[in-house]
C-alpha positions in Angstrom: 103.4 112.1 112.9 103.9 108.1 113.0 106.5 107.1 110.8 105.6 103.1 109.5 108.4 100.5 107.7 107.2 97.3 106.4 109.7 94.4 105.9 109.5 90.6 105.4 107.7 90.5 102.4 109.2 88.2 99.3 108.4 84.9 97.2 106.9 82.0 98.5 105.3 78.6 97.3 101.7 78.2 97.9 101.2 76.8 101.2 103.9 78.5 102.7 104.4 80.9 105.2 105.8 84.8 105.8 106.2 87.3 108.7 105.6 90.7 108.1 106.9 93.0 110.3 106.0 97.0 110.9 108.3 99.2 112.9 106.3 102.2 114.2 108.2 105.3 115.6 107.6 109.0 116.2 104.4 109.2 117.9 102.2 107.3 120.6 102.1 103.9 119.0 99.7 102.1 121.8 96.9 104.9 121.4 96.5 103.8 117.6 94.6 100.9 116.2 97.3 99.0 113.5 96.4 97.4 110.3 97.4 95.7 107.4 95.9 96.3 104.1 97.0 94.7 100.7 96.5 95.8 97.2 96.6 93.8 94.4 97.3 94.4 90.4 94.0 96.2 89.2 92.2 95.7 92.4 91.5 98.4 95.6 93.0 98.2 98.5 91.5 96.6 101.4 91.7 95.3 104.9 93.5 92.7 106.3 93.5 92.7 109.5 93.4 95.2 112.1 94.4 95.3 115.9 93.6 98.0 118.7 95.5 99.1 121.4 94.0 96.7 123.4 94.4 93.7 121.3 91.2 93.4 119.9 91.9 92.0 116.5 89.5 91.4 113.2 90.3 89.9 110.2 88.8 89.8 106.6 87.0 86.8 105.7 89.2 85.5 103.0 92.1 85.5 105.5 90.4 84.3 108.9 92.0 81.2 110.2 95.3 81.7 108.4 96.6 85.0 109.1 97.1 86.5 112.6 98.0 89.9 113.3 99.9 90.7 116.7 101.8 94.1 118.2 104.4 94.8 120.8 103.5 97.9 122.5 107.0 98.3 124.4 109.0 97.4 121.1 106.5 99.6 118.7 106.0 96.6 116.4 102.8 95.0 114.9 103.3 91.9 112.7 101.4 89.9 110.4 101.7 86.2 110.2 100.4 84.6 107.2 100.3 80.9 106.7 98.5 78.6 103.9 99.6 81.4 101.5 97.5 81.5 98.3 98.0 83.0 94.9 95.2 85.2 95.1 97.1 86.3 98.6 99.6 88.2 96.4 99.8 91.4 96.8 101.9 94.7 98.4 100.9 94.8 101.7 100.9 98.0 103.6 100.9 98.9 107.3 98.4 101.4 108.6 97.9 103.7 111.8 94.8 104.7 112.8 93.1 106.8 115.7 90.1 109.0 116.0 90.2 112.7 115.1 94.0 112.0 113.7 94.8 111.7 110.0 95.9 107.9 108.9 99.3 106.8 108.1 100.9 104.4 105.8 104.1 102.5 105.3 105.5 102.1 101.6 104.5 99.0 101.3 106.2 95.3 100.8 105.6 92.8 98.0 104.2 89.1 98.5 104.4 87.4 95.9 103.1 83.8 96.0 104.4 81.1 93.4 105.9 78.0 92.6 
């Protein structure tokens, strides 16, 4: 069992920055690939970025060169640093943990709103 709790969302102006955090507990954190997904109103949930237990990362094309995912295995934390935020980044952001042959886990989500 893995419990995920996101924090760090909020209201930010276009061009601004935010850092999302996800605290994980309950299982062997470093065995999981961690990811950030987002869901905007009326749209499907989409992968934003993911990072493997070894630190390999991948990003959605829409956020490459603007967002950075990182993890601290000693603290059971995963982060998403978001720079140069745009209106279209407005969404609920969810932390995700996945591992082969195990069910995925989700956090409750944190709202990010980009607006003047």
